[in-house]
N, CA, C and O of each residue as an XYZ file, in Angstrom:
276
protein
N      13.886    -60.947      1.109
C      14.095    -60.242      2.393
C      13.040    -59.140      2.254
O      12.712    -58.641      1.177
N      12.533    -58.804      3.473
C      11.576    -57.914      3.645
C      12.257    -56.493      4.050
O      13.293    -56.348      4.699
N      11.390    -55.444      3.486
C      11.836    -54.220      3.735
C      11.662    -53.831      5.321
O      10.722    -54.349      5.924
N      12.443    -53.034      5.935
C      12.408    -52.868      7.266
C      12.687    -51.223      7.643
O      13.543    -50.534      7.087
N      11.852    -50.805      8.614
C      12.120    -49.425      9.094
C      13.468    -49.435      9.697
O      14.102    -50.475      9.875
N      13.962    -48.066     10.057
C      15.262    -47.949     10.729
C      15.386    -48.554     12.068
O      16.430    -48.738     12.693
N      14.102    -48.857     12.448
C      14.021    -49.370     14.219
C      14.154    -51.087     13.901
O      14.347    -51.901     14.804
N      14.019    -51.440     12.515
C      14.132    -52.948     12.376
C      12.789    -53.652     12.406
O      12.677    -54.877     12.416
N      11.801    -52.816     12.419
C      10.472    -53.509     12.397
C      10.180    -53.382     10.837
O      10.621    -52.445     10.171
N       9.395    -54.412     10.311
C       8.988    -54.581      9.004
C       8.040    -53.451      8.558
O       7.403    -52.918      9.466
N       7.879    -53.080      7.524
C       6.906    -51.960      6.988
C       5.546    -52.759      6.897
O       5.404    -53.961      7.122
N       4.555    -51.832      6.516
C       3.342    -52.407      6.617
C       2.866    -53.390      5.650
O       1.934    -54.145      5.926
N       3.512    -53.413      4.448
C       3.148    -54.447      3.343
C       3.807    -55.837      3.566
O       3.325    -56.939      3.306
N       5.111    -55.518      4.148
C       5.714    -56.853      4.664
C       5.256    -57.292      5.900
O       5.409    -58.504      6.050
N       4.752    -56.720      6.819
C       4.159    -57.167      7.840
C       2.727    -58.135      7.595
O       2.536    -59.250      8.079
N       1.948    -57.490      6.847
C       0.874    -58.021      6.205
C       1.208    -59.381      5.774
O       0.610    -60.394      6.139
N       2.191    -59.335      4.984
C       2.417    -60.706      4.121
C       3.016    -61.802      5.198
O       2.814    -63.014      5.120
N       3.657    -61.260      6.042
C       4.261    -62.268      7.243
C       3.280    -62.793      7.985
O       3.326    -63.953      8.394
N       2.127    -61.832      8.268
C       0.998    -62.226      9.218
C      -0.029    -63.245      8.364
O      -0.687    -64.115      8.935
N      -0.065    -63.057      7.184
C      -0.792    -63.972      6.382
C      -0.159    -65.372      6.169
O      -0.829    -66.398      6.046
N       1.185    -65.319      6.139
C       1.949    -66.544      5.871
C       1.973    -67.289      7.242
O       2.195    -68.499      7.221
N       1.806    -66.788      8.185
C       1.677    -67.321      9.620
C       0.384    -68.067      9.768
O       0.285    -69.108     10.416
N      -0.644    -67.454      9.104
C      -1.838    -67.986      9.156
C      -2.260    -69.134      8.161
O      -3.231    -69.883      8.270
N      -1.263    -69.097      7.116
C      -1.409    -70.290      6.209
C      -2.296    -69.782      5.014
O      -2.863    -70.574      4.262
N      -2.383    -68.448      4.885
C      -3.149    -67.938      3.787
C      -2.359    -67.920      2.535
O      -1.154    -67.674      2.583
N      -2.941    -68.157      1.461
C      -2.298    -67.874      0.126
C      -2.613    -66.560     -0.157
O      -3.525    -65.923      0.371
N      -1.676    -66.078     -1.183
C      -1.768    -64.772     -1.792
C      -3.114    -64.424     -2.745
O      -3.169    -64.796     -3.917
N      -3.975    -63.816     -2.224
C      -5.310    -63.637     -2.942
C      -5.514    -62.470     -3.823
O      -6.587    -62.398     -4.423
N      -4.546    -61.462     -3.995
C      -4.519    -60.308     -4.870
C      -4.831    -60.751     -6.227
O      -4.683    -61.935     -6.530
N      -5.296    -59.800     -7.147
C      -5.534    -60.021     -8.444
C      -4.106    -60.557     -9.270
O      -2.969    -60.132     -9.064
N      -4.434    -61.409    -10.070
C      -2.957    -61.732    -10.923
C      -3.057    -60.815    -12.208
O      -3.897    -60.903    -13.104
N      -2.052    -59.948    -12.104
C      -2.094    -59.029    -13.105
C      -0.849    -59.501    -14.299
O      -0.645    -58.875    -15.339
N      -0.237    -60.516    -13.947
C       0.825    -60.918    -14.802
C       0.441    -61.105    -16.316
O       1.170    -60.802    -17.260
N      -0.781    -61.636    -16.398
C      -1.017    -61.949    -17.951
C      -1.196    -60.551    -18.620
O      -1.050    -60.437    -19.837
N      -1.475    -59.608    -17.918
C      -1.735    -58.247    -18.750
C      -0.395    -57.376    -18.688
O      -0.239    -56.510    -19.549
N       0.498    -57.555    -17.784
C       1.723    -56.594    -17.376
C       2.804    -57.273    -18.258
O       3.459    -56.553    -19.012
N       3.038    -58.603    -18.220
C       4.458    -59.071    -18.791
C       4.532    -59.093    -20.186
O       5.658    -58.965    -20.666
N       3.329    -59.264    -21.148
C       3.477    -59.256    -22.560
C       4.122    -58.016    -22.978
O       5.154    -58.145    -23.637
N       3.652    -56.690    -22.686
C       4.280    -55.536    -23.168
C       5.641    -55.387    -22.860
O       6.437    -54.840    -23.622
N       5.958    -55.903    -21.663
C       7.464    -55.686    -21.195
C       8.206    -56.666    -21.947
O       9.317    -56.342    -22.367
N       7.640    -58.101    -22.232
C       8.563    -58.546    -23.029
C       8.587    -58.227    -24.470
O       9.505    -58.771    -25.084
N       7.797    -57.477    -25.150
C       7.843    -56.901    -26.418
C       8.852    -55.930    -26.324
O       9.569    -55.786    -27.315
N       9.061    -55.207    -25.294
C       9.981    -54.092    -25.199
C      11.489    -54.564    -25.180
O      12.408    -53.796    -25.463
N      11.650    -55.719    -24.871
C      12.909    -56.328    -24.757
C      13.626    -56.572    -26.397
O      14.813    -56.805    -26.622
N      12.825    -56.474    -27.131
C      13.358    -56.585    -28.624
C      13.457    -55.085    -29.434
O      13.856    -54.980    -30.594
N      13.032    -54.001    -28.620
C      13.027    -52.778    -29.203
C      14.371    -52.354    -29.713
O      15.357    -52.890    -29.206
N      14.530    -51.467    -30.644
C      15.712    -51.028    -31.206
C      16.503    -50.192    -30.353
O      17.734    -50.178    -30.376
N      15.678    -49.391    -29.487
C      16.476    -48.645    -28.660
C      17.007    -49.231    -27.221
O      16.236    -49.664    -26.364
N      18.276    -49.190    -27.094
C      18.862    -49.822    -25.992
C      18.290    -49.422    -24.566
O      18.149    -50.196    -23.620
N      17.965    -47.967    -24.591
C      17.290    -47.519    -23.217
C      15.980    -48.376    -22.941
O      15.725    -48.883    -21.849
N      15.236    -48.464    -24.002
C      13.927    -49.420    -23.828
C      14.013    -50.654    -23.440
O      13.272    -51.115    -22.572
N      14.917    -51.324    -24.033
C      15.481    -52.859    -23.582
C      16.163    -52.634    -21.941
O      15.854    -53.427    -21.051
N      16.787    -51.868    -21.767
C      17.519    -51.724    -20.437
C      16.119    -51.537    -19.306
O      16.058    -52.313    -18.353
N      15.194    -50.629    -19.464
C      14.289    -50.420    -18.785
C      13.075    -51.660    -18.580
O      12.344    -51.852    -17.609
N      13.158    -52.350    -19.777
C      12.240    -53.537    -19.756
C      12.804    -54.627    -18.967
O      12.057    -55.444    -18.428
N      14.269    -54.703    -18.849
C      14.851    -55.829    -18.101
C      14.544    -55.242    -16.729
O      13.938    -55.996    -15.968
N      14.843    -54.074    -16.296
C      14.664    -53.466    -14.898
C      12.990    -53.788    -14.473
O      12.704    -54.025    -13.300
N      12.110    -53.770    -15.380
C      10.864    -53.861    -14.987
C      10.585    -55.464    -14.849
O       9.750    -55.736    -13.986
N      11.060    -56.403    -15.450
C      10.778    -57.721    -15.377
C      11.464    -57.988    -14.034
O      11.007    -58.889    -13.330
N      12.389    -57.370    -13.674
C      13.154    -57.697    -12.355
C      12.211    -57.331    -11.248
O      11.947    -58.144    -10.363
N      11.673    -56.065    -11.280
C      10.705    -55.422    -10.378
C       9.617    -56.333    -10.388
O       9.048    -56.650     -9.343
N       9.279    -56.792    -11.543
C       7.590    -57.635    -11.382
C       7.974    -59.035    -10.585
O       7.213    -59.533     -9.754
N       9.198    -59.580    -10.932
C       9.492    -60.833    -10.360
C       9.779    -60.780     -8.791
O       9.517    -61.663     -7.974
N      10.366    -59.565     -8.560
C      10.620    -59.323     -7.024
C       9.518    -59.094     -6.261
O       9.519    -59.324     -5.052
N       8.258    -58.518     -7.048
C       6.980    -58.055     -6.159
C       6.161    -59.258     -6.079
O       5.526    -59.504     -5.054
N       6.138    -59.985     -7.049
C       5.371    -61.382     -7.186
C       5.615    -62.511     -6.241
O       6.588    -63.265     -6.237
N       4.386    -62.515     -5.286
C       4.851    -63.467     -4.121
C       4.947    -64.929     -4.704
O       3.950    -65.296     -5.324
N       5.795    -65.650     -4.620
C       5.985    -67.029     -4.803
C       5.870    -68.000     -3.900
O       6.618    -67.880     -2.930
N       5.216    -68.859     -3.918
C       4.988    -69.981     -2.815
C       5.574    -71.208     -3.125
O       5.467    -72.157     -2.348
């Protein structure tokens, strides 16, 4: 689901993504997953419960932000 303004219109990023999808374009942004995910995965085994919790939250946000086709 894309974010929307109070008026019901999609926000800038969502609108651009929808426009690209209509044109049949694939996501062409740099793929940072290889550099972002490993440190977050390492944090999942940290001794501090807060670190593990925020690592889970970070993985959720990474998965939510990554465009899947």
